[in-house]
N, C-alpha and C positions, 0 to 999 in steps of 0.2 A: 504494501500499499505506500502511496507517494506522500512523501511529507507537504501539510498544505503550508504555503508562505505565511510566513509570521505576521502580524497585523498590529501587534502589540510592544512595545521595549522590553518586555519579561523574558529571562531565559524559558525555553523550554523543557520538556522533563527529560528527554535525554541528557541535557548540558546539566541537570540538575542531580539526576544520577551517576553521573562523572565527577562532580564537584562531591558528593557525599563520601565516594573512595577516596578522594583526597586527604581527607582528616586525619589526626593521629589516631594511632590504636590504641584503644583504653578499654578498659570494661566496660566503661560506658557506651564506646561507640561499637562495643561487639553486642549489646545487649540487646534480645530482637525489638525491643519497642525504641528502639533507635530509627532502625529504618523506616524509611519512607514507604506511606503506605503500599502507593502502589505497586511502589518493585519488590514489594513483600510478601513471595509465592506464601507461605505458610498463613499470612494474614487474608490472602485472597481467596485460600480455599476453607477460610473455615464458613462453617453452619450460618451464622446470620449475614454473609457477605452473598446468598445464593439468589439473591433478588439482585442484586449488580453483576453477578455472573452471567444470571439469564438476558439480561440487559447489553450485556458486550457482547454475547451470542448474536443477540440479536441486532446488534449495529455494525460488525465487523465485515460480515458480508452484504449488507445494504450498501456499507461505504463504497466495499470493492465494486461489487456491481454499478453502482452510481456511478465510479469515475472512469468503468469502461465503458459507459452509455447507454449498458442495456438497460431496453422497455419495458420488454415483453417476452415471454419465454414459451416455449410448449413442451411440458411435462408427462414425464413416461415411467409410468410405473410397471413395473412386473418379476418375476421369479429370478431371484440369484442361483437358483439353482438348474434353471435353465442350460445345457452346455449349449456352445458354438455347434456347427453342424460336422465341423472336420473334429471337432472331441466326442461325437456323438457317443462313441463305444465306452467312455467312461461314463455315462447315463447310471445313475441309481437304479433305475428301474424303465419299462421297458417303453411305459408312457412318457418319461420325460425326456427318452430318447426322441418320441414322436412329437415331444414337442418343441423339438430345435429347427421348426418351420418359422415358427414364432422367433425365433433371434433373426433368422434372414428377414421375416418383416420389418422389425423393430430397425434392423441395419440400415434395409432400404428405403422405411418411413425416414429415417434420420438425416440419411443422404439428400434425398429431396428436399426434405423441408431445410435442411441448412444449406443447400445451393439458392433458394429463396431467401434466408436468412443475410446471406453475402450481398445480395442486391441493395440492403440495407447497411450495407459495412456492420452486420453485425449488432445493430444493436435491436431488432426486432426477431421473434420467434427462435430465441434460440435456444436450444434443449438441453435441456434438464434432468436426471436421474437422479439415482444414488450413490452413485459411483462408485460401484460395486462392480461382481458378475454378472454374469446371466444375463439375461435383458436389458439388465443395466449398461453393462461393457457393451453390449449393441448399438444402443443409442447414442453412448458416446464415439463409438467407433466410427456409425456411418456418418457421423459429424466433420469426423477428423479425415475420411476419406472425400469429404466434400471440399476438403481444404479450411475450413470454418472452426469457428470454438464451441467448446460447449462445456456446461454448468456439473459437478457431482458435488453432490450434499451427502458426504460418507456421515456417521455418528460409531462413535466408539461402543462397542458391543464385547458379549464375555470372549467369544471368540472373536481372534483377529480378522480384520476386514480392510487392506489395502486398496486405496484407491487403484481400479484400472488402468490402465496404461494408455486410453484416448482420451483420458480429461485435461482439458488444458489446464498444465501447469499452474497458473495463475488464477483459475479459477476453482482450485482444486478445494473445500472447504471440509471439516472434520467438526463436527457437535457433540456436543456433550446431553443434551435438553432435545429430545423427541417432539416436545411441542414446539421449540423453536425452530426447528430444520422443518416440522410441517407448515408453519407460516412460510418459509423461504420458499416454498417449493408451491407456492400458491397466490402470493404475492404479486406475480409478475405474470401469471399464467394465462395465455392465449387461449388455449385449450387445452385437454387432457387426454392421456391417451393410457389404457388401461390392459398390458396383457394378463395371459394366464400366469399365477402367483401363489404363495401363500401367504399366511397370518398378516407377515408387514402389506402384501400387496392389497389384503382387503382390507385392511389396517384404513389405508391410504385410500382407496375406492369411498369408503363408506363416510369416510371423515370429510370428505368434499362433498359429496353428495348432499351431505347431511349442511352444510355451509350453504350450498347451492338450494336446497330443499327451502331452508330456514331464511334466506333474503340477505345471508351476512356476506356472499359472496354472489357476486355477478352470475350470471349464464355464460358459460362459454362454451364450446365443443366438447363433449364428453363422450370419448368412444371408448367402447368394450370390444376389441381384439377377439375374434373367435367365436361366434353366438353359441355356438355347442358346447362349449367348455364353460362358457358362462350362466347359459341355461341348463344345464349339469348340477353346476355347484351350488347354486342360487334358484330356485324358486320364484322367480319377480313375480311372475301373473297370483303365485298362493297370497302373498305378501297384498297386494291390493284385493284381492278376494277375500282376504279375512280384514281387509279395514286399517291392518295397520300403518299400511302407507295408502294415498289416494293415487286413484286409477292415473291424475294425470302427473304423478311423479314417474310414473315410467316413459314420460317424456323428456326426462331429462338428461336420458344417456339413449344413445343408441348402438348397435350392432355396427362391424366392418370387419372383412374378412383379408383386405389388403391394404397397402402403404397407400395404390390409388385412389382406393375406396374411403382410407381417412381423409387425405387431400380435398380431396371433392367434398367433403363431409364437410371441412373445414371453411370451404370455400362458399359452402351453399348457407353456410348459418346463420340467421339471420337478427344479426347485434343488433338492431332495434327495436326488437323482444327481449333482448338478455336485461 
């Protein structure tokens, strides 16, 4: 993140840290209480500082993306366990091996969308994924193959998850708080594209649908890749028939099968009704 030009006569915080290191070494200066608060990791990680850490985690990616001029994103959610077709043999189950076609579709969709994004100098419709493997990797990979940038929103998990190699390095973020990560997925979203996946994918799907249903988020193209998959996993019509959702809620999303269908759905979306 670039430094902002100084608009006041005071030293900046980096200079203050440097000055603090030039003081005499005494019992007083070695004491934790003497450390500058913002440079004191033990202090910053205290339980009472959680609200501050939440704010910082919201602010850092926001500032970076603002500095890059990113105005809108295309969100890709999908399973981390779906391998690339060339790694089909490593699939844990026969069904996962069949789902590799969605890796290809996500990759192709991202490449086509990024070609459009580059017409705006990478300001609009930038691909954003969770930054990990599987469908996420496919999304970043397609963007890289188009020669454009893409965003990865990784999160600290019990098992190690490194960013995939196709995320644009200076748009590769790491989160501790799921809630803040979810906000960054949707704050700039011009469309949401959901591929087959597990708990994480379902969580993000219903979180976004709930925000749209309740009017907390504007309507955007909400595309579910693979009608057969989604109608097997979720009985959408049963939810409406039971009355736990309204029949009109079924119009908040639509099914697509290919990258071309997804692009046509995005192009045909009536944003005046959003």
